[in-house]
C-alpha positions in Angstrom: 0.0 0.0 0.1 1.3 3.5 -0.8 0.1 7.1 -0.3 1.1 10.5 -1.1 0.4 11.6 2.4 3.5 12.8 4.1 2.5 11.3 7.6 2.4 7.8 8.5 -1.0 6.5 7.4 -1.2 2.7 7.8 -3.6 0.3 6.1 -5.4 -0.2 9.4 -5.8 3.4 9.8 -7.7 3.6 6.4 -9.5 0.5 7.2 -10.8 2.1 10.4 -11.5 5.3 8.9 -13.5 3.8 6.0 -15.3 1.7 8.5 -14.3 -1.8 6.8 -15.4 -5.0 8.2 -13.9 -6.5 11.4 -12.5 -9.3 9.5 -10.4 -6.7 7.2 -9.3 -5.0 10.4 -8.1 -8.2 11.9 -6.2 -9.4 9.0 -4.4 -6.0 8.8 -3.5 -6.1 12.7 -2.3 -9.7 12.3 -0.1 -8.7 9.5 1.3 -5.6 11.5 0.7 -5.9 15.1 2.6 -2.6 16.1 -0.1 -0.6 13.8 -2.2 -0.2 17.1 0.6 1.7 18.8 1.0 4.3 15.8 -0.9 7.4 16.1 -3.9 7.4 13.6 -3.5 10.8 11.8 -7.4 10.6 11.0 -7.9 11.2 14.7 -5.5 14.1 15.2 -4.3 16.3 12.2 -6.3 15.0 9.6 -9.5 16.0 11.2 -8.8 19.2 9.2 -9.0 17.4 6.0 -12.0 15.5 6.7 -13.8 18.8 7.7 -12.5 20.5 4.5 -13.6 17.4 2.2 -16.9 17.2 3.8 -19.3 18.4 1.2 -21.8 19.3 4.0 -19.5 21.4 5.6 -20.8 25.2 4.9 -18.2 27.6 6.4 -20.5 30.6 5.9 -22.2 28.9 8.9 -20.3 30.0 12.3 -20.5 26.3 13.6 -18.4 24.8 10.9 -16.1 27.8 10.7 -15.6 27.5 14.6 -14.9 23.9 14.0 -12.1 24.8 11.5 -10.4 27.2 13.9 -10.6 24.7 16.8 -9.0 22.0 14.8 -6.3 24.6 13.5 -5.5 25.7 17.0 -5.3 22.1 18.4 -3.2 20.9 15.6 -1.5 24.0 14.1 0.8 21.6 12.1 -2.2 20.1 10.2 -2.3 22.9 7.5 0.9 21.7 6.3 0.2 17.8 6.1 -0.9 16.1 2.9 -3.9 14.0 3.1 -4.4 10.5 1.8 -5.0 12.0 -1.8 -1.8 14.1 -1.5 -3.7 17.4 -1.3 -2.8 20.2 1.3 -5.6 21.8 3.0 -5.2 24.9 1.2 -5.5 23.1 -2.0 -8.8 21.4 -1.0 -10.2 24.8 0.0 -9.3 26.0 -3.4 -10.8 23.1 -5.2 -14.0 23.5 -3.3 -14.1 27.2 -3.7 -14.3 27.8 0.1 -14.8 31.5 1.3 -11.7 33.8 1.3 -11.7 33.7 5.2 -11.2 29.9 4.9 -8.6 30.0 2.0 -6.6 33.0 3.5 -6.6 31.4 7.0 -5.1 28.2 5.7 -2.5 30.1 3.8 -1.4 32.0 6.8 -1.3 28.7 8.7 1.0 27.2 6.3 2.5 29.9 3.8 4.6 27.1 1.9 1.3 25.7 0.4 0.8 28.7 -1.7 4.2 27.8 -3.3 3.4 24.0 -4.0 1.9 22.7 -7.0 -1.7 21.4 -6.8 -2.9 18.0 -8.4 -3.2 19.4 -11.8 0.6 20.8 -11.8 -0.5 24.4 -11.5 0.6 26.8 -8.7 -2.5 27.9 -6.5 -2.0 31.5 -8.1 -2.4 30.1 -11.6 -5.8 28.7 -10.7 -7.2 32.2 -9.8 -5.5 33.7 -12.9 -6.9 31.2 -15.3 -10.4 31.2 -13.8 -13.1 33.2 -15.4 -15.5 35.2 -13.5 -18.6 33.2 -12.5 -21.3 33.3 -9.7 -18.9 30.9 -7.7 -15.8 33.0 -8.8 -16.7 36.7 -8.4 -13.8 38.9 -9.5 -13.3 40.2 -5.9 -12.6 36.7 -4.7 -10.2 36.1 -7.5 -8.2 39.4 -7.0 -8.2 39.0 -3.2 -6.7 35.4 -3.3 -4.2 36.2 -6.1 -2.9 39.2 -4.2 -2.5 37.2 -1.1 -0.8 34.3 -2.8 1.6 36.7 -4.8 2.6 38.6 -1.7 3.5 35.5 -0.1 5.7 34.3 -3.0 7.7 37.5 -4.0 11.2 36.9 -5.4 12.7 39.6 -3.1 12.6 40.4 0.7 10.2 43.1 1.6 12.7 44.4 4.4 15.6 45.1 2.1 14.9 43.9 -1.5 17.5 40.9 -1.4 16.6 38.0 -3.7 15.0 35.1 -1.9 13.7 31.6 -2.9 10.3 31.7 -4.7 8.1 29.4 -6.9 7.6 32.0 -9.6 4.1 33.5 -8.8 5.6 37.0 -9.6 6.5 35.9 -13.0 3.3 34.4 -13.7 1.3 37.4 -12.6 3.6 39.9 -14.5 3.4 38.0 -17.9 -0.6 37.6 -17.6 -2.9 40.3 -18.9 -5.9 39.3 -16.8 -7.5 41.7 -14.4 -6.8 39.5 -11.8 -3.3 39.3 -12.1 -2.6 43.0 -13.0 -4.8 43.9 -9.9 -2.5 41.5 -7.7 0.5 43.2 -9.2 -0.8 46.6 -8.5 -1.7 45.5 -4.9 1.7 44.2 -3.7 3.6 47.3 -5.2 1.3 49.8 -3.3 3.1 51.9 -0.6 1.8 51.4 3.0 0.2 54.8 3.0 -1.9 54.2 0.0 -3.3 51.0 1.0 -7.0 50.5 1.7 -8.7 48.8 4.7 -9.3 45.9 2.4 -5.4 45.4 1.9 -3.1 43.5 4.2 -0.1 45.6 5.4 2.4 42.7 5.4 1.5 42.0 1.7 2.0 45.7 0.3 5.0 48.0 -0.2 7.1 46.0 -2.7 7.2 49.0 -4.8 10.2 50.4 -3.1 12.1 47.4 -4.4 10.9 47.7 -8.1 14.3 47.7 -9.7 15.1 44.4 -8.0 11.7 43.1 -9.3 11.9 44.3 -12.7 15.3 42.3 -12.9 14.2 39.3 -11.1 14.6 36.3 -13.2 12.5 33.0 -13.7 13.8 29.6 -14.2 14.8 30.2 -17.9 16.7 33.3 -17.0 14.2 35.7 -18.3 13.6 39.0 -16.3 10.2 40.0 -15.2 10.3 43.4 -17.1 11.1 41.4 -20.3 8.1 39.1 -19.7 5.5 41.8 -18.5 2.3 42.2 -20.4 1.3 45.6 -21.4 -1.2 45.9 -18.4 1.5 44.7 -15.9 4.3 46.9 -17.6 2.1 50.0 -17.2 1.7 49.3 -13.5 5.4 48.7 -13.1 6.4 51.9 -15.0 4.5 54.0 -12.4 7.1 52.8 -9.8 10.0 52.3 -12.0 10.0 55.6 -14.0 10.1 59.1 -13.0 6.3 60.4 -13.2 5.6 57.0 -14.5 7.1 57.5 -18.1 10.9 58.9 -17.8 13.8 56.6 -17.6 16.7 58.4 -16.1 20.0 57.6 -17.8 22.9 56.7 -15.7 25.9 58.8 -15.2 26.5 62.4 -13.9 23.9 65.1 -14.3 24.0 67.3 -17.5 24.0 70.4 -15.3 23.7 71.3 -11.6 23.3 74.5 -9.8 22.6 75.4 -6.1 18.8 75.3 -6.7 18.6 72.8 -9.5 19.8 69.8 -11.4 19.4 68.7 -15.2 19.2 64.9 -16.0 19.0 63.1 -19.3 16.3 60.9 -19.6 14.1 58.9 -22.2 10.6 59.5 -22.5 8.6 56.2 -22.5 5.3 57.8 -22.7 2.6 56.8 -25.1 3.7 58.2 -28.6 1.2 60.7 -30.3 -0.9 59.4 -33.2 0.1 62.0 -35.9 -2.6 60.7 -38.2 -5.1 61.0 -35.6 -3.8 64.8 -34.8 -4.1 65.7 -38.5 -7.6 64.4 -38.8 -8.8 66.2 -35.8 -7.3 69.4 -37.0 -8.4 69.1 -40.6 -11.7 71.0 -39.9 -13.0 71.1 -43.4 -12.0 67.6 -44.1 -10.3 68.3 -47.4 -7.2 66.2 -46.5 -4.9 69.2 -46.1 -4.0 71.7 -43.3 -3.6 75.2 -44.1 -1.7 77.8 -42.1 -4.7 78.5 -39.9 -5.5 74.9 -39.1 -1.6 74.3 -38.5 -1.7 77.3 -36.1 -4.3 75.6 -33.9 -2.0 72.7 -33.1 1.4 74.1 -33.4 1.7 74.5 -29.8 0.5 71.1 -28.8 3.2 69.4 -30.9 5.9 71.9 -30.5 6.3 73.0 -34.1 6.0 76.5 -35.8 3.4 76.3 -38.7 6.0 77.8 -41.1 8.4 74.6 -40.3 5.6 72.4 -41.8 5.0 74.5 -44.7 8.8 74.7 -45.5 8.9 71.0 -45.4 6.2 70.7 -47.9 7.2 69.9 -51.4 3.9 70.9 -53.2 2.8 74.0 -51.3 4.0 76.8 -49.0 0.2 77.3 -47.8 -1.1 73.7 -47.1 0.3 70.4 -46.2 -1.1 67.0 -46.9 -1.6 64.1 -44.4 1.3 62.2 -45.5 3.8 65.1 -45.5 2.3 66.2 -42.0 3.1 62.5 -40.6 6.4 62.1 -42.3 7.8 65.5 -41.0 6.5 64.7 -37.5 8.2 61.5 -37.4 11.2 62.7 -38.8 11.8 65.6 -36.4 9.8 64.5 -33.3 10.5 60.9 -33.4 8.7 57.7 -34.0 9.5 55.9 -30.8 10.9 56.8 -27.2 12.5 60.2 -27.3 15.4 61.7 -25.4 14.4 64.4 -23.0 16.2 66.7 -20.4 14.5 67.2 -17.2 15.3 70.3 -14.9 14.4 69.6 -11.2 13.9 72.7 -9.1 14.2 72.9 -5.4 11.9 75.6 -5.1 8.7 74.5 -3.2 5.3 75.1 -4.9 2.2 74.0 -2.8 4.1 71.4 -1.1 5.6 70.0 -4.1 9.1 70.1 -6.0 8.7 72.2 -9.0 10.2 70.4 -12.2 10.7 71.6 -15.6 10.7 69.1 -18.2 12.5 70.1 -21.6 11.9 67.9 -24.7 15.1 67.6 -26.5 14.0 67.5 -30.3 16.7 67.7 -33.1 15.7 70.0 -35.9 18.0 70.3 -39.0 21.4 71.4 -37.8 20.4 72.8 -34.6 18.8 71.6 -31.3 15.2 72.9 -30.4 13.7 72.7 -27.0 9.9 72.5 -26.2 9.2 73.2 -22.5 6.4 72.6 -20.4 5.9 73.0 -16.7 4.9 70.1 -14.5 4.7 69.5 -10.8 5.3 66.4 -9.0 7.1 65.2 -5.8 10.9 64.8 -6.6 12.7 62.1 -4.8 15.2 63.7 -2.5 18.1 61.3 -3.9 17.9 63.1 -7.3 18.7 66.3 -5.9 21.7 65.1 -4.1 
């Protein structure tokens, strides 16, 4: 006889549990007389498994939930024991879609269960990420459990960001585009002061280690940032990039004074759709923009109307859509753009004022489009 259980369950124990005939029990006892002296797990730690597996148990009722707490308090090691079918209590609870207070309680009682694969070979967090929303599986339940499981299996320490052993839940979530996974990623990165009453303090605040998390590698050596879905990348960038879009270059600042510092960066924000800009400005829908129509959008894109008209090969009074898009891409870029950011120490309404200057090449000279922005600047950038 063999079992996946990691406790000593003897055939006699199973015979007693399954209420086999006295003849069967006697035969087993004759074959191994010492079986009577071995503790029967079904009468101790495996009472938890029996309660969870019992289809009649309704944990929305106080009586069954109180029984669960009583067993867990009496046998605290029970949450870490595998039953006769090889399942851990947490896995049983997930399979039965038991309430969050049950599944979360079992997870906290034995956190390792969230890092061990279930019968179908998936990690618990994959079950919630793969699951579609139904009456039995509402989005709130999926999100809460995914966040708990992710916070329990992060690849870095919450205290100092050093690498630690994990089972891959971070990479699973970061590569998924589901609302469940994206919400879990957003939840664990939240700073403590931004968490809601529904969030658990000890599973938040990983955003301060975002660089280590972005560089964390999976079993195949791939970085989390490289695997990130569009949805997760947007969440990560809010923590990884200045103002959620500017990637600062390494090295000394471009310029420094007593009250400011100028840094080089790459603008990774969403690039403008020049074709859509043209269509919106083309009020008479004739497929061309005249000087008056160009004046209306010149400030927003940072070009003098005359520059567009000089670039047109067909007319000095209007420009076609194709020419407009081509000139914009040639001079404003069609991808991430290099920018310079001036950070000011002057306080304004409790924030640090920062002057952003986009560095745009134009013919043989360099032209700057400047816009004023206000945000809280990390003190480390001013040092």
